[in-house]
C-alpha positions as CSV (number, residue, x, y, z in Angstrom):
1,M,-39.2,-19.1,-40.9
2,R,-39.3,-15.5,-39.7
3,F,-40.3,-16.7,-36.2
4,I,-37.3,-19.0,-36.1
5,Y,-35.0,-16.2,-37.2
6,R,-36.3,-13.8,-34.6
7,S,-36.1,-16.4,-31.9
8,F,-32.4,-17.0,-32.6
9,L,-31.8,-13.3,-32.8
10,V,-33.4,-12.7,-29.3
11,L,-31.5,-15.7,-27.9
12,F,-28.2,-14.3,-29.3
13,M,-28.9,-10.9,-27.8
14,M,-29.7,-12.4,-24.4
15,F,-26.2,-13.9,-24.4
16,L,-24.5,-10.9,-26.0
17,L,-25.8,-8.0,-23.9
18,P,-24.8,-9.4,-20.5
19,T,-21.4,-10.3,-21.9
20,I,-20.8,-6.7,-23.2
21,A,-21.9,-5.3,-19.8
22,A,-19.6,-7.6,-17.9
23,A,-16.7,-6.6,-20.2
24,A,-17.4,-2.9,-19.5
25,W,-17.5,-3.5,-15.8
26,W,-14.3,-5.6,-15.7
27,A,-12.5,-3.0,-17.7
28,S,-13.0,-0.6,-14.8
29,V,-11.8,-3.0,-12.1
30,D,-8.2,-2.6,-10.8
31,R,-6.5,-5.9,-11.3
32,P,-3.0,-7.4,-11.8
33,T,-1.4,-7.1,-15.2
34,A,0.2,-10.5,-15.0
35,W,0.2,-13.6,-12.8
36,R,3.6,-12.6,-11.2
37,N,1.9,-9.4,-9.9
38,A,-1.1,-11.2,-8.5
39,D,-1.9,-12.1,-4.9
40,W,-2.1,-15.9,-4.5
41,G,-2.2,-16.0,-0.7
42,S,-4.9,-17.1,1.6
43,S,-8.1,-15.1,1.5
44,G,-9.0,-16.0,5.1
45,L,-12.3,-17.5,4.0
46,L,-11.7,-20.7,5.9
47,A,-10.0,-19.1,8.9
48,G,-11.3,-20.1,12.3
49,S,-11.7,-23.8,11.4
50,P,-15.4,-23.8,10.4
51,D,-15.1,-27.6,10.1
52,Q,-13.2,-28.3,13.3
53,G,-13.1,-32.1,13.9
54,Q,-15.6,-33.0,11.1
55,A,-15.4,-34.1,7.5
56,A,-16.2,-31.6,4.8
57,I,-16.3,-31.2,1.1
58,Y,-16.2,-27.7,-0.6
59,V,-16.6,-26.5,-4.1
60,M,-14.9,-23.2,-4.5
61,A,-14.6,-20.6,-7.3
62,A,-13.0,-17.2,-8.0
63,R,-12.9,-14.9,-10.9
64,T,-9.9,-15.9,-13.1
65,G,-7.2,-13.6,-14.4
66,G,-6.7,-11.3,-17.3
67,F,-9.5,-10.0,-19.3
68,K,-11.1,-13.4,-19.4
69,G,-12.0,-12.7,-15.7
70,A,-14.9,-10.6,-17.1
71,F,-16.6,-13.8,-18.3
72,A,-15.3,-16.7,-16.3
73,V,-14.4,-18.2,-12.9
74,H,-11.8,-20.8,-12.0
75,S,-13.1,-23.6,-9.7
76,W,-11.6,-26.2,-7.4
77,I,-12.6,-28.9,-4.8
78,L,-11.6,-29.2,-1.1
79,I,-11.7,-32.4,0.9
80,K,-11.2,-32.7,4.6
81,R,-11.6,-35.9,6.6
82,A,-12.8,-35.9,10.2
83,N,-10.0,-34.7,12.5
84,Q,-7.8,-33.9,9.6
85,A,-5.7,-30.8,10.3
86,G,-6.3,-29.1,6.9
87,Y,-8.0,-29.4,3.6
88,D,-6.8,-31.2,0.4
89,R,-7.2,-29.0,-2.6
90,Y,-7.7,-30.3,-6.1
91,D,-7.5,-28.1,-9.2
92,K,-7.0,-28.6,-12.9
93,V,-4.5,-26.2,-14.4
94,G,-3.0,-25.5,-17.8
95,W,0.6,-26.5,-17.2
96,G,2.3,-29.7,-16.4
97,N,0.2,-32.5,-15.0
98,P,-3.2,-30.9,-15.1
99,V,-4.9,-32.2,-11.9
100,R,-2.9,-30.8,-9.0
101,K,-3.2,-31.6,-5.3
102,N,-2.5,-28.8,-2.8
103,H,-0.6,-26.6,-5.2
104,R,-2.1,-23.6,-3.4
105,Q,-3.7,-22.9,0.0
106,A,-7.2,-24.2,0.3
107,D,-8.8,-20.7,0.3
108,A,-6.2,-18.9,-1.7
109,K,-7.1,-16.0,-3.9
110,W,-6.9,-16.7,-7.7
111,Y,-5.2,-13.9,-9.6
112,S,-5.9,-11.6,-6.5
113,N,-9.6,-12.4,-6.8
114,A,-11.2,-13.6,-3.5
115,P,-12.9,-17.0,-3.7
116,F,-16.4,-17.9,-2.7
117,V,-18.1,-21.1,-1.6
118,V,-20.2,-22.7,-4.4
119,A,-21.3,-25.6,-2.2
120,R,-20.4,-27.2,1.1
121,V,-21.2,-30.6,2.6
122,S,-20.1,-31.4,6.1
123,G,-20.4,-34.0,8.9
124,P,-21.4,-37.6,8.3
125,K,-22.7,-36.9,4.8
126,A,-19.4,-35.5,3.7
127,A,-17.5,-38.5,5.3
128,A,-19.7,-40.9,3.4
129,L,-19.2,-39.1,0.1
130,I,-15.4,-38.5,0.3
131,P,-14.5,-41.9,-1.2
132,A,-16.8,-41.3,-4.2
133,V,-15.4,-37.8,-4.7
134,E,-11.8,-39.1,-4.6
135,D,-12.7,-41.9,-7.0
136,A,-14.3,-39.4,-9.4
137,I,-11.1,-37.3,-9.2
138,A,-8.9,-40.3,-9.9
139,Q,-11.1,-41.4,-12.8
140,Y,-11.3,-38.0,-14.5
141,P,-10.8,-38.7,-18.2
142,F,-8.8,-35.5,-19.1
143,S,-6.1,-35.8,-16.5
144,G,-3.0,-36.4,-18.7
145,P,-0.3,-34.0,-19.7
146,G,-1.7,-31.7,-22.4
147,D,-5.3,-32.5,-21.5
148,Y,-6.2,-28.8,-21.0
149,T,-7.8,-26.4,-23.4
150,L,-8.8,-22.9,-22.1
151,W,-11.9,-22.8,-24.2
152,P,-14.3,-24.6,-24.7
153,G,-12.7,-27.3,-22.5
154,P,-11.5,-29.5,-21.0
155,N,-10.3,-26.9,-18.4
156,S,-10.5,-26.3,-14.7
157,N,-14.3,-26.1,-14.7
158,T,-14.7,-29.2,-16.8
159,F,-12.8,-31.1,-14.1
160,V,-15.0,-29.9,-11.2
161,A,-18.2,-30.3,-13.2
162,S,-17.3,-33.8,-14.1
163,V,-16.8,-34.7,-10.4
164,L,-20.1,-33.1,-9.5
165,R,-21.9,-35.1,-12.2
166,D,-20.2,-38.3,-11.0
167,V,-21.3,-37.7,-7.4
168,P,-24.8,-36.2,-7.8
169,Q,-25.4,-36.7,-4.0
170,L,-23.4,-33.5,-3.5
171,D,-26.4,-31.7,-5.0
172,A,-24.2,-29.0,-6.4
173,E,-23.5,-27.3,-9.7
174,L,-20.9,-24.7,-10.8
175,P,-21.8,-21.1,-11.4
176,P,-23.2,-20.2,-14.9
177,N,-20.0,-18.4,-15.8
178,A,-17.8,-21.4,-15.0
179,V,-16.8,-21.6,-18.7
180,G,-16.1,-25.3,-19.6
181,R,-18.6,-26.8,-17.2
182,D,-20.8,-28.1,-20.0
183,Y,-18.0,-29.7,-22.0
184,L,-18.6,-33.5,-22.1
185,G,-15.9,-34.4,-24.6
186,Q,-15.5,-34.3,-28.4
187,N,-17.3,-37.6,-28.8
188,T,-19.8,-37.3,-26.0
189,W,-22.9,-35.3,-26.7
190,F,-25.4,-36.8,-24.1
191,M,-25.1,-37.6,-20.4
192,Q,-27.6,-38.4,-17.7
193,E,-26.4,-38.4,-14.1
194,S,-26.4,-41.8,-12.3
195,D,-29.4,-40.9,-10.1
196,G,-31.4,-39.7,-13.1
197,S,-31.8,-36.2,-11.6
198,D,-30.2,-34.2,-14.4
199,T,-29.7,-34.6,-18.2
200,H,-27.0,-32.8,-20.3
201,F,-26.6,-32.3,-24.0
202,S,-23.5,-30.7,-25.4
203,L,-21.9,-30.3,-28.9
204,G,-18.3,-30.0,-28.0
205,G,-19.0,-27.3,-25.4
206,Y,-20.1,-24.8,-28.0
207,L,-23.8,-25.4,-27.9
208,G,-25.9,-27.4,-25.3
209,L,-28.8,-27.8,-23.1
210,S,-29.2,-29.1,-19.5
211,F,-32.2,-29.7,-17.3
212,G,-33.1,-31.4,-14.1
213,E,-33.6,-31.2,-10.4
214,T,-30.2,-29.6,-9.6
215,T,-29.7,-27.8,-12.9
216,G,-33.1,-26.3,-13.4
217,F,-33.1,-25.3,-17.1
218,E,-30.1,-24.1,-19.0
219,I,-29.1,-23.1,-22.5
220,H,-25.4,-23.2,-23.3
221,F,-23.8,-21.1,-26.0
222,M,-20.0,-20.8,-26.6
223,G,-19.2,-21.7,-23.0
224,Q,-21.7,-19.3,-21.4
225,T,-25.0,-20.2,-19.7
226,L,-28.5,-18.7,-19.7
227,G,-31.2,-20.3,-17.6
228,F,-33.0,-20.4,-14.3
229,D,-33.0,-22.5,-11.1
230,I,-36.3,-23.6,-9.7
231,K,-35.1,-25.5,-6.6
232,Q,-33.2,-22.5,-5.3
233,P,-34.8,-19.7,-7.3
234,A,-32.2,-17.8,-9.3
235,L,-31.5,-16.5,-12.8
236,K,-28.4,-17.7,-14.6
237,L,-26.8,-15.0,-16.7
238,P,-23.9,-15.2,-19.1
239,A,-20.7,-13.6,-17.7
240,F,-22.3,-12.3,-14.5
241,G,-23.2,-15.7,-13.1
242,R,-26.0,-16.6,-10.7
243,V,-28.5,-14.0,-9.5
244,D,-30.4,-15.4,-6.5
245,L,-34.1,-14.5,-6.3
246,S,-34.9,-16.0,-2.9
């Protein structure tokens, strides 16, 4: 019994300490006080047409706004068909109809925070996967008005994670601090991806476990993730995100 207690205590501290450190760091960062004061313009990340003439699929993320930015990112999906002039952007947001198309520029900052590329697929592979991604977006189960809960989900990260699970050929996963990524639904506690590569357990997004070829091994607690990636060596830390070891 004492061993179980100590194990839970160690696990709790492994989640708590990085979260406290991230909060201290974020408190020292100069950031907008409200969304009206934030910069929502292009970050220039996709300037220069890196996908000129070819199809592409991107998964993007950026730190979110307010104090929650210490612990979480907001994520979205970009789709570009071959010879398409620009990218179609898909986000889930907390107002109106949740799943929005092109409500901001493809590489726009989020609450003044510069985005980064989580995953990118281009060329013939992207062209082949675009219909499946679009179908996954259309079939997303939490896409109605009011289908948004900041924590533990379904939120913006729940949306993108759902698409990635539905299209495992993208071979991508969201950062560990994409809060809501492990939310499967109130009545769904188990899910295995269609190609059998990854398995997910979740109790309403509060407590869970994931493992597999893409995921590696993860423990989920209150929306945060602790784990490691074997395929692309990295530690996964609560609040801070992914720390690459390669």
